[in-house]
N, C-alpha and C positions, 0 to 999 in steps of 0.2 A: 310684448306687445298681447294686447288679448284675442284671442281667436276671433271674437269676430271681429274686428278690427282688422285681421290680416284677411279676413274671409271677403270685407268690403272692399280694401285693395283689390283683392283678387279680381272681383266683379270691375271695379273699375280698369284694370288693369286686359281683360282679356273678353268680355262681354261686348255685344253688338253696340253701336252709338246707337241706334235705337230699342235697348234692352234697357227694362228699369232695374235700377237698384238699388239696394236696398237703403245704404246708409242716406238715399236721397227722395226717402219716402215722403208722402205725405200726411205724412204720424197717424195718430191715432184718435177715435173721438174721445180718449181721456188718456193724459198723458201718463206714463209708466216708467220705470228705472228701464234702461237698457242689460237686456244678458249679457255674459261675459265671453259666454261660447257660440250661440246662435243667431244668426242672422233676423231682422224683425221679419221676414218673409216665410223663413223658418221655423218661429215660432208659431207663426198665425197656420202651418202646416197643419203642425205639432198638436195644438189646441183645437183643431176641427174634428182630425184624427181620434182623439180621445173625448171628446163629446156622446153625450148620450143620444143627439139628435145625426151625429154618425152610426152608430151601432143602430139603432131602429130603422135604415136602410133596409138591412138585412129583412126585413118582416113584410116588405114593399114591394106588391109584383108588377111586372112591364105589363108585355100583351094579355097574359091570361090570367084571370081571374085566381083562380086555384090550381095550379098547373101538375100532373102529376107526375113525378117524378124529381129530382132531385139536378136535373141539368140544366133546366132553363134559367134564364139570368132575374135577377132581382135588380131591386135601385141598389142596392150597395155592388152590386158586382158590376152593372153599368158601370155605377161611379168609376170603378178600380181602371177598366178598360180606359174611360175618356183618361184618368189620370197617367195609363202608360203610353197612350199614344201621342198625348199634349205631350210628356217628358221627352218620345221622342222626337219630336217639331222643334221643342224650344231648344234641345240640347245642340241637332241641328243649327239651329239658327242663329244659333250662341245668344239665346234670350235667356232670362231669370229663372233657370229650371224649378226654386223652390218656389219662386213668386207661383210660375205655372200649376205647378200641383196642390197650393194650395188652395186656387181657384179651384181648380177641379176636384177635388175631395170635397168641397164645400158648396158647390151648385145647385144640386140639388137637395138640400137638408129639408127644406121646405115642402117639398112634394107630396103629393099625396099617393095615397096605393094605388093601384090600379092603374098606372101609368097617366097617359092624358087623357084617358076616360074619364079617372079618377077628376082632375085638375077640373074636366069641363062640368060634371055633377056637381061638384064642391061651386063653382062658380054660379050655377043657376040657383045655387042653395042662397052663397053670400057675392051676390051679384059683385065684381069688382076684385075677384082672388085670382092672384096669379102668382104660379109656383115659386120664380123668382122674385119678388117682393116681400114671400114667405119665407123664401133660403134667407132673406136677408135679415128678415126680423128676427128669426131664430140666434142668428149670430150679433143680432145690434142687445136683443131684449132678453130673447125666454131660456138661453142657455146658460145656464152656469150662475154666476151671481151679481145678474146683470148684466149679461152677455158676454161676448170674447173679447171683445175692444180689440177688433181686427184691423189692420188697417188700411186707408185709404187704396191702396192699387186691390188687393184681396177682395174689399165690400164692391167696390165697383165693376169687378170679374163677376163674382158672383150676378148682381141686378141684371147686368148686359149678356149674362149669356145667351141669351134666348128676346126674340122681339127685332123692333126694329134698329135697335140703340147699339152704335156698334161702344165695346169696351175702349178704355183710353189707352189702355196698354197691350202691347202686343203680344203678350204674353194673355191676356184676357181674349183678344180674338184668336188666340189658336186654342186656348182652350174652349169656345164658340163654335167653331167650325170641325175640332175632335169631337165634340160632344153627336154631330152630326153625324162624324164618320163612324162614330160606335154605336150608336142605337140603329143606323140603317142596317147596318150590318148582321150585329146581333138580332134585329128584330126578323132579318129572315131567315137566320141560322134558328133560330125558336117556331119559328112559324113552318118551316120546312118537317121540324123535328114533330110538330103538332100536328101533320099534317093538312095543313089550310095551303100549303101551295108546294110547288117542287122547284128545284133549281131552273129545271128546261120551262119554266113558266114563266122566268123572268122576263124583262124586254130584251129584244136581242141587239139594240141597238146601243142598250147602255153595257150590255158584255161586253160588246164589242170595243169600246173604251175603255173600260174599267178591267176587265179579265173574268174569268169565269172561279168561281170557289171563293170562300169568304174574306180567305190569307190573301190570296191576289189579288182582289179589290181595295182590303185596306190599302196594301203595298203599294197600288198604283195610286191612291187618293193622296197619300203621304207622302211617296216620291212628289206627285207634283205640285204637293203646298209646299215643301220647300225648296224646291226646284225655282219656282215662280215668285218665292218670298223672299229668298238669299239674298241680302243687303240691302231690301226696299223696307220703305216704312211703311207696308201695308203686307195684312198676311193676307194671300187669297189663293184658290187655285185656278187654272188656267181655265178657260173661257169651254171649251169641250169636257175636260171633268168634272165642270162645274154644273154644266147643262144636264150630263148622265147622270150625275150623282142626284140633282132636285127630280127628275125624271124618275127616278129610281124610289126616292122619296113618295112621290105622290102616286107610283103605282103601290106601293103598303099603304097608304090610305084609302083607295080604291078595294085592295084584296083582301088588308086582314084588317085596318082599326074603325073601317066607314060599313064593313056586312053585316047581312041581316042577325046575323049570329053574335056579332060585336054588341049592338044594340040589343037584345034582347040582354044580353050581361049586364048593360049599362044598365037595365030598369033593378035589377040584384042590387048594384053599385049604389045607384040611386038612394034605395030600399035602404041599405046597410048604411051609408053615411049620414042618411038624416036622422035614420034610427040612434047614431052616436052622438047628433047633433043635441038632438032632443033631450038625450039623455045626459049630460054634459049640462047644456044650459039646466 
């Protein structure tokens, strides 16, 4: 028996009834011969990992434009943190871990530098720009020789990892929530390191629910997510943890993302991205 067929049989016997199965994928944009060893989702994960777009994530910063020091997150380290948290949740829920990892590694391939401030600036210059749509464009058209030809489920997870539309697979739903878990907590960590705020300034009511410290908050969010989603056809947090998470996110917008200093930096971002666009045009 081919190893891939053995893996597909294992998925059929052991994964949750709500998990996506490699052998039942919606397929690729272009038909191609299957691998003898890897499942379709494992191949997608590897294609993303070996892409130039994935390597470029190392040069894209998150909260700070040009941080002094090498302990601040980049878009690459953010992606790796999302993948780690999402794999933990997927395994606990008996979902397809390879599919989850493929979506997580590819979800931000089309993101601008400078986090969401960079995306906002590019959207002003090119109205309608959305990093999730650009991520899909990267894997469908720009990377490799006419795109990476990923499966439908990975492409859907990448496209729907942000915004109002829910991913069609539970694996995609896991990545969407774990993306938020990752950036909320590591942006707090980087903001504390950068002197923008202290742990003591975080909303007390959020800490009462989620706990103090990055490790405790992530553990609370992940444990709650797993406990509320186990054996269910939907991935979600409890109301109390979800509300505390959203309030912590709103706090970051008020105290980090939208402060006057950030807006001053946005002027630099706009000048830089505008100059690059003008040059390449």
